[in-house]
C-alpha positions as CSV (number, residue, x, y, z in Angstrom):
1,M,61.6,-78.7,33.7
2,E,59.5,-75.5,33.9
3,K,60.2,-75.1,37.6
4,I,64.0,-75.7,37.1
5,I,63.8,-73.0,34.3
6,F,62.3,-70.3,36.7
7,I,64.6,-71.4,39.4
8,L,67.6,-71.0,37.4
9,I,66.3,-67.4,36.2
10,Y,65.6,-66.1,39.6
11,S,68.8,-67.5,40.9
12,V,70.6,-65.3,38.1
13,L,68.8,-62.4,38.7
14,A,69.7,-62.8,42.6
15,I,73.0,-63.1,41.8
16,F,73.2,-60.1,39.4
17,C,71.4,-57.8,42.1
18,F,73.9,-58.9,44.8
19,I,77.1,-58.2,42.5
20,Y,75.6,-55.0,41.3
21,S,74.6,-53.6,45.0
22,E,78.5,-54.3,45.6
23,I,79.6,-52.3,42.6
24,I,77.3,-49.4,43.5
25,R,78.5,-49.4,47.1
26,R,82.2,-49.0,45.9
27,V,81.2,-46.1,43.7
28,G,80.9,-44.1,47.1
29,S,78.2,-42.0,45.7
30,G,77.2,-40.8,49.3
31,T,73.9,-42.7,49.4
32,G,72.8,-46.0,50.7
33,F,70.9,-47.0,47.8
34,F,72.9,-50.2,47.0
35,V,70.9,-51.7,49.8
36,V,67.8,-51.7,47.4
37,W,69.4,-54.0,45.2
38,I,70.5,-56.4,48.0
39,L,66.7,-56.5,49.1
40,I,65.6,-57.0,45.2
41,G,68.2,-59.9,45.4
42,L,66.5,-61.4,48.5
43,I,63.1,-61.0,46.8
44,F,64.5,-63.4,43.9
45,V,65.7,-65.7,46.6
46,V,62.3,-65.7,48.1
47,C,60.8,-66.6,44.8
48,D,63.2,-69.5,44.4
49,I,62.4,-70.9,47.9
50,S,58.4,-70.6,47.0
51,I,59.0,-72.9,43.8
52,V,61.2,-75.2,45.7
53,F,58.6,-75.8,48.3
54,N,55.6,-74.9,46.4
55,L,54.5,-72.3,48.7
56,W,52.3,-70.3,46.0
57,S,49.8,-73.2,45.7
58,K,49.4,-72.9,49.6
59,F,47.9,-69.4,49.5
60,S,44.2,-68.5,49.4
61,I,42.9,-67.5,45.9
62,I,42.3,-64.1,47.4
63,F,45.8,-63.5,48.5
64,Q,47.2,-64.8,45.2
65,R,44.9,-62.2,43.3
66,I,45.9,-59.4,45.7
67,I,49.5,-60.1,45.0
68,I,48.9,-60.3,41.3
69,I,47.0,-57.2,41.2
70,G,49.5,-55.4,43.3
71,L,52.3,-56.2,40.9
72,V,50.3,-55.1,37.6
73,V,49.9,-51.8,39.2
74,F,53.4,-51.5,40.5
75,C,54.7,-52.4,37.0
76,T,52.3,-50.2,35.1
77,V,53.2,-47.3,37.7
78,F,57.0,-48.1,37.0
79,A,56.7,-48.2,33.4
80,V,54.8,-44.8,33.2
81,I,57.4,-43.1,35.3
82,E,60.4,-44.6,33.6
83,G,59.1,-43.2,30.3
84,F,58.7,-39.7,31.7
85,I,62.5,-40.0,33.1
86,I,63.5,-41.3,29.5
87,S,61.7,-38.2,28.2
88,G,64.5,-36.0,30.0
89,F,67.2,-37.6,27.7
90,L,65.8,-35.8,24.6
91,A,65.7,-32.2,26.1
92,K,67.2,-29.7,23.9
93,E,69.4,-26.9,24.6
94,Q,69.1,-23.2,23.7
95,A,71.9,-21.1,22.5
96,N,73.2,-18.0,24.2
97,L,71.2,-18.3,27.5
98,D,71.7,-15.8,30.2
99,Y,72.3,-18.4,32.8
100,I,72.9,-22.1,33.2
101,I,72.1,-23.8,36.7
102,V,74.6,-26.8,37.3
103,L,72.8,-29.0,39.8
104,G,74.9,-30.2,42.9
105,A,76.3,-33.7,43.3
106,Q,78.9,-35.5,45.7
107,V,82.3,-34.0,45.8
108,Y,85.6,-35.2,47.4
109,E,88.7,-33.5,49.0
110,N,90.3,-34.4,45.3
111,G,87.5,-33.2,43.1
112,P,83.9,-33.8,41.9
113,S,82.3,-37.4,42.0
114,S,82.0,-39.0,38.4
115,I,78.5,-38.2,38.3
116,L,79.1,-34.2,38.9
117,K,82.3,-34.4,36.8
118,Y,79.9,-35.2,33.8
119,R,77.7,-32.2,34.7
120,L,80.5,-29.8,35.0
121,D,82.1,-30.8,31.6
122,R,78.7,-30.2,30.0
123,A,78.6,-26.9,31.2
124,L,82.2,-26.4,30.5
125,K,81.4,-27.1,26.9
126,Y,78.3,-24.8,26.8
127,L,80.1,-21.9,28.5
128,N,83.0,-22.1,26.0
129,E,80.5,-22.0,23.2
130,N,78.3,-19.3,24.8
131,E,80.8,-16.4,26.1
132,K,78.0,-14.3,27.7
133,T,76.4,-16.9,29.6
134,K,76.7,-16.9,33.5
135,C,76.9,-20.3,35.6
136,I,75.4,-21.0,38.8
137,V,76.9,-23.8,40.7
138,C,74.7,-25.3,43.3
139,G,74.9,-27.5,46.5
140,G,75.6,-27.0,50.1
141,Q,78.0,-29.2,52.3
142,G,76.7,-32.7,53.2
143,H,77.8,-34.6,56.3
144,N,80.1,-36.9,54.2
145,E,81.6,-34.0,52.2
146,P,85.0,-31.8,52.9
147,F,83.2,-28.7,51.7
148,A,80.1,-27.2,50.0
149,E,79.5,-28.8,46.5
150,A,79.2,-25.4,44.9
151,V,82.8,-24.6,46.2
152,G,84.1,-27.8,44.6
153,M,82.2,-27.0,41.4
154,K,83.6,-23.6,41.2
155,K,87.1,-24.8,41.8
156,Y,86.8,-27.1,39.0
157,L,85.4,-24.9,36.4
158,K,88.2,-22.3,37.2
159,E,90.8,-24.9,36.8
160,Q,89.5,-25.4,33.3
161,G,89.7,-22.1,32.3
162,V,86.1,-20.3,33.1
163,D,86.5,-16.8,34.2
164,E,85.7,-16.4,37.9
165,S,83.3,-13.5,37.1
166,R,80.9,-15.9,35.3
167,I,80.7,-18.2,38.2
168,I,77.9,-17.9,40.9
169,M,77.8,-19.9,44.0
170,E,74.7,-21.1,45.8
171,T,75.9,-22.9,48.8
172,E,72.9,-23.6,50.9
173,S,70.8,-26.4,49.1
174,Q,70.6,-29.7,50.0
175,N,68.4,-31.3,47.3
176,T,67.4,-30.6,43.8
177,E,64.6,-28.5,44.5
178,Q,66.5,-26.2,46.8
179,N,69.3,-26.1,44.2
180,I,66.8,-24.6,41.7
181,K,64.5,-22.5,44.0
182,N,67.7,-21.0,45.8
183,S,69.2,-20.2,42.5
184,L,66.4,-17.9,41.5
185,K,67.6,-15.0,43.7
186,Y,70.9,-14.6,41.4
187,I,68.7,-14.6,38.1
188,D,67.4,-11.6,36.8
189,S,63.6,-11.3,36.2
190,G,62.7,-12.5,32.5
191,A,66.4,-13.9,31.9
192,S,66.8,-17.3,29.8
193,V,67.6,-20.2,31.9
194,G,69.3,-23.7,31.1
195,I,69.4,-26.6,33.7
196,V,72.7,-28.8,33.5
197,T,72.2,-32.3,35.0
198,N,72.4,-35.8,33.9
199,N,70.1,-37.5,31.5
200,F,68.4,-39.7,34.2
201,H,67.9,-36.7,36.2
202,M,66.8,-34.1,33.6
203,A,63.1,-34.9,33.5
204,R,62.4,-34.3,37.3
205,A,64.5,-31.3,37.2
206,L,62.8,-29.4,34.6
207,Q,59.5,-30.6,36.3
208,I,60.8,-28.7,39.4
209,A,61.8,-25.8,37.4
210,R,58.3,-25.3,35.9
211,N,57.0,-25.5,39.4
212,N,59.1,-22.5,40.5
213,N,58.0,-20.6,37.5
214,I,61.0,-21.1,35.2
215,N,58.4,-22.3,32.4
216,N,60.8,-22.0,29.5
217,A,64.0,-23.7,30.9
218,S,66.2,-25.3,28.6
219,G,67.7,-28.7,29.4
220,L,71.7,-29.2,29.0
221,V,71.9,-33.0,29.2
222,A,74.9,-34.5,30.6
223,G,75.6,-38.4,30.2
224,M,77.0,-40.8,32.9
225,N,78.9,-43.9,33.1
226,N,76.5,-46.4,31.8
227,L,77.5,-49.1,34.1
228,Y,75.6,-47.0,36.8
229,L,72.5,-45.9,34.5
230,L,70.4,-48.8,35.8
231,N,71.0,-47.7,39.4
232,N,70.1,-44.3,38.7
233,M,67.1,-44.8,36.8
234,V,65.6,-47.1,39.5
235,R,66.6,-44.5,42.2
236,E,65.0,-41.7,40.1
237,F,61.8,-43.7,40.1
238,F,61.6,-43.4,43.8
239,S,62.7,-39.8,43.8
240,E,59.9,-39.0,41.4
241,I,57.3,-40.9,43.5
242,K,58.5,-38.7,46.5
243,F,58.3,-35.4,44.6
244,L,54.6,-36.3,43.3
245,V,53.6,-37.5,46.9
246,G,55.2,-34.6,48.6
């Protein structure tokens, strides 16, 4: 009976992962991260096969212990880093900042991607409430984008009524670290700065800002479609690992 329960659990998890991978693929976010969900689904399939054929008992005790220790270490690291990522959800903004930096994301011919629109709408709200703040929009042109992200971001903000004189474009960067580092050349020494990005992305963005001597950066947290939050939380885990290792 216990085996049947575990087989059902792993089967449900595998089906969820395969369906979720297709949902993420259809978003067209510009990345191939949906493949990770296929791989996770296959791991659950392997777990089912292992139970059906009783493969675990055929491994040596040493190998079993190595697998268990590896899983414990991975789960511990995952939990700690996800906790750090969640801390970014609670970032607090400051009023009357001199500059806000809107981090780039996928753009299309007909406008910003969903995730970028959340960032731009958050920036728009702040700019309307703080009329002296200038806005730096960041992002170069990716291989699957019709123009630089910053160009599309400026166009969107102008269409929403933001005066062009308040928008500064940074069109060379290709990732978050470059977004922030390249923006510094447009910022006066000693100026107050806010970082605008989605909740799952904020902790690492502020971490990168501190590494570039923007020690008092304020976080302007944008939301996102909760359907994709799980995907972005997992993806951000690997991005944080890459940042720490690199």
